[in-house]
C-alpha positions in Angstrom: -13.1 -93.7 146.6 -15.1 -96.4 148.3 -15.1 -98.5 145.1 -11.4 -98.0 144.6 -10.7 -99.0 148.2 -12.9 -102.0 147.9 -11.2 -103.1 144.7 -7.8 -102.6 146.2 -8.7 -104.9 149.1 -10.2 -107.5 146.7 -7.1 -107.5 144.5 -4.4 -107.4 147.2 -3.3 -111.0 146.4 -2.2 -109.8 143.0 -0.6 -106.5 144.1 2.9 -105.7 145.4 3.8 -104.9 149.0 2.2 -108.1 150.2 5.0 -110.0 151.9 2.7 -112.3 153.9 0.9 -113.4 150.7 -2.6 -112.5 151.8 -5.4 -113.3 149.4 -8.1 -110.8 148.5 -10.5 -109.8 151.1 -14.0 -111.3 151.0 -16.5 -109.0 149.2 -18.7 -108.3 152.2 -15.7 -107.4 154.4 -14.1 -105.3 151.6 -17.4 -103.3 151.3 -17.7 -102.9 155.1 -14.1 -101.8 155.5 -14.2 -99.4 152.5 -17.4 -97.7 153.6 -16.3 -97.4 157.2 -13.0 -95.7 156.2 -14.6 -93.5 153.5 -17.2 -92.2 156.0 -14.6 -91.9 158.8 -16.4 -94.2 161.2 -13.5 -96.7 161.1 -15.5 -99.6 162.3 -13.1 -102.5 161.8 -14.2 -106.2 161.8 -10.9 -107.7 160.8 -7.4 -108.1 162.1 -5.3 -105.5 160.3 -1.9 -107.2 160.2 -3.4 -110.7 159.7 -5.8 -109.7 156.9 -4.5 -106.7 154.9 -1.3 -106.2 153.0 1.1 -103.2 153.5 -0.2 -101.6 150.3 -3.8 -101.8 151.4 -3.1 -100.5 154.9 -0.8 -97.6 153.8 -2.1 -96.7 150.4 -5.7 -97.4 151.0 -6.8 -97.1 154.6 -4.3 -94.4 155.7 -5.1 -92.3 152.7 -8.8 -92.6 153.4 -8.3 -91.6 157.1 -6.7 -88.4 155.9 -9.1 -87.6 153.1 -12.2 -88.2 155.1 -11.0 -86.0 157.9 -9.9 -83.3 155.4 -13.3 -83.3 153.8 -14.9 -82.9 157.1 -12.7 -79.9 157.9 -13.5 -78.3 154.6 -17.3 -78.7 155.2 -16.9 -77.3 158.7 -15.0 -74.3 157.3 -17.6 -73.7 154.6 -20.4 -73.9 157.2 -18.6 -71.4 159.5 -18.2 -69.1 156.6 -21.8 -69.4 155.7 -22.9 -68.5 159.3 -20.6 -65.5 159.4 -22.0 -64.2 156.1 -25.6 -64.9 156.9 -26.5 -61.2 157.4 -24.8 -60.0 154.2 -27.1 -59.1 151.3 -24.4 -59.0 148.6 -23.3 -61.9 146.5 -19.6 -62.8 146.3 -17.0 -60.0 146.8 -19.0 -57.2 145.3 -18.7 -55.1 148.4 -14.9 -54.9 148.1 -13.2 -52.1 146.2 
């Protein structure tokens, strides 16, 4: 996803939903932004409305904000399930009839 988001930023000048006509983002800024949104740190070193097109903001960054948070919640749920089943010596659902 980081690669896809970085490529989306780099190619924004060629893509639709770019009414301001922004060119592609510089490689270092695209990598920084992609990694920060994929890891849910959201460290921004750009001016959103003066640098990124509507497509990149809505289809790239917003989607990553949702997916990274959803992944974190899934990991937290799996960890909680693991803690609650720590004392069980059966594998899977073999104890259910």
